[in-house]
C-alpha positions in Angstrom: 37.7 -25.9 -52.3 41.3 -25.6 -53.8 42.2 -27.4 -56.7 43.3 -30.9 -55.6 45.5 -33.2 -57.3 43.7 -36.4 -58.9 44.6 -38.8 -56.3 43.6 -36.0 -53.5 40.2 -35.5 -55.4 39.7 -39.3 -55.4 40.6 -39.7 -51.7 38.3 -36.7 -50.9 35.5 -38.4 -52.7 36.3 -41.7 -50.8 36.0 -39.6 -47.7 32.8 -38.2 -48.4 31.1 -41.6 -49.6 32.3 -43.5 -46.5 31.2 -40.9 -44.1 28.0 -40.7 -45.7 27.4 -44.5 -45.0 28.6 -44.5 -41.9 25.8 -42.2 -40.8 23.5 -43.6 -42.7 24.4 -46.9 -40.6 24.2 -45.0 -37.3 20.7 -43.9 -38.2 19.9 -47.5 -38.8 21.5 -48.7 -35.5 20.0 -45.9 -33.5 16.5 -46.4 -35.3 16.5 -50.3 -34.1 17.6 -49.2 -30.7 14.9 -46.7 -29.9 12.3 -49.4 -31.3 13.4 -51.6 -28.8 13.8 -49.1 -26.0 10.7 -47.7 -26.0 9.6 -51.1 -25.1 11.8 -52.2 -22.3 14.2 -49.3 -21.6 12.3 -45.8 -22.0 15.0 -44.2 -20.0 17.5 -44.5 -22.8 15.2 -43.3 -25.6 15.9 -39.0 -25.0 19.5 -39.7 -25.6 19.2 -42.3 -28.4 17.0 -39.9 -29.9 19.1 -36.9 -29.7 22.0 -38.9 -31.1 20.0 -40.2 -33.5 18.9 -36.4 -34.7 22.4 -35.7 -34.9 23.6 -38.5 -37.2 20.6 -37.7 -39.6 22.0 -34.1 -39.7 25.6 -35.4 -40.5 24.1 -37.7 -43.1 22.7 -35.0 -44.9 25.9 -32.8 -44.5 27.6 -35.6 -46.1 25.1 -36.2 -48.9 25.3 -32.7 -50.1 28.8 -32.6 -50.1 29.0 -35.2 -52.6 28.4 -33.4 -55.9 31.3 -30.9 -55.4 33.5 -33.7 -55.0 32.1 -35.9 -57.6 31.2 -38.3 -55.1 28.4 -40.9 -54.9 27.0 -43.0 -52.5 28.6 -46.1 -51.2 27.8 -49.3 -53.1 27.4 -51.6 -49.9 24.9 -49.0 -48.5 22.4 -52.5 -48.1 25.3 -53.8 -45.4 25.3 -50.6 -43.7 21.4 -50.6 -43.4 20.7 -54.0 -42.5 24.0 -54.6 -40.5 23.4 -51.2 -38.6 19.9 -52.2 -38.0 20.5 -55.7 -36.8 23.3 -54.4 -34.4 21.0 -52.0 -33.1 18.4 -54.4 -32.3 20.5 -56.7 -31.2 22.5 -54.8 -29.1 19.0 -53.2 -27.6 17.7 -56.6 -26.7 20.7 -57.0 -24.4 19.8 -54.0 -22.3 21.2 -50.7 -21.8 24.4 -52.0 -21.2 24.5 -53.6 -24.6 22.9 -50.5 -26.2 25.7 -48.2 -24.7 28.4 -50.5 -25.3 27.5 -50.8 -29.0 27.4 -46.8 -29.1 30.7 -46.7 -27.5 32.7 -49.0 -30.0 31.0 -47.5 -33.1 32.0 -43.8 -32.1 35.5 -44.9 -30.9 36.0 -46.2 -34.4 34.3 -43.3 -36.1 36.4 -41.0 -34.0 39.6 -42.5 -34.8 38.6 -42.3 -38.5 37.5 -39.1 -38.4 41.0 -37.9 -36.9 42.6 -39.8 -39.8 40.4 -37.6 -42.3 41.0 -34.4 -40.6 44.6 -34.7 -40.5 44.4 -35.7 -44.5 42.3 -32.6 -45.4 43.8 -29.8 -43.2 45.3 -28.5 -46.5 43.4 -30.0 -49.0 39.7 -29.3 -48.5 38.9 -26.8 -46.1 35.2 -27.0 -46.1 34.8 -30.5 -45.9 37.7 -30.3 -43.2 35.2 -27.8 -41.3 32.1 -30.0 -41.8 34.3 -33.0 -40.2 35.5 -31.1 -37.3 32.0 -29.8 -36.3 30.4 -33.6 -36.7 33.7 -34.9 -34.9 32.8 -33.0 -31.8 29.2 -34.5 -31.6 30.6 -37.6 -32.2 32.9 -37.4 -29.0 29.9 -36.1 -27.2 28.0 -39.3 -28.1 31.5 -41.5 -27.2 31.9 -39.8 -23.8 27.8 -40.3 -23.1 28.2 -43.8 -23.7 31.3 -44.5 -21.6 29.7 -42.5 -18.9 26.7 -45.1 -19.0 28.5 -48.0 -18.7 28.6 -49.6 -15.4 31.8 -51.4 -14.9 31.9 -53.5 -18.2 32.7 -57.2 -17.6 34.6 -59.0 -20.2 31.4 -60.1 -22.2 30.6 -56.4 -22.9 34.1 -55.7 -23.5 34.5 -58.5 -26.0 31.2 -57.2 -27.6 32.8 -53.6 -27.8 36.0 -55.1 -29.5 33.9 -57.0 -32.1 31.6 -54.2 -32.9 34.8 -51.8 -33.2 36.2 -54.5 -35.7 33.1 -54.8 -37.8 33.2 -50.9 -37.9 36.7 -50.9 -39.4 35.9 -53.3 -41.9 32.6 -52.0 -42.8 35.0 -48.7 -43.3 37.4 -50.2 -45.1 34.9 -52.1 -47.4 33.3 -48.8 -48.5 36.5 -46.5 -48.9 
């Protein structure tokens, strides 16, 4: 990592912190969805389990990136923990369409967020840029899979997606 300016170093630490928190929230969402899906929607479990594995790897990567960037875990991790679990549980109770609407909404917000970070990091932290670039590809695959599973979403699912996307954006803002 090149020696960034003080302001850039602060921004880089915030990027690592918010990404770690977001991945932790995703772990909680998928864990709750799998809990419900095992009972009611077993066809969803293999995809959800694979995505959960990706999120665990992403979370570990951001945790490992923290010390070199003088970053610490987010102060509002409990929001990510409980909010993620509750969101996953409720959307799984709605059914497979609720699960995939949630995944699509969260991953769309994440994708926008990661694109902004990649632009910022391009000439500031090449190692972190590479980590995020690789993670973005998996997150984009999650988004595409979720969108493929959605069967002509109506106004209720579109509203749910908008609500979840806004909530994700607010949590990202709170965590930076």
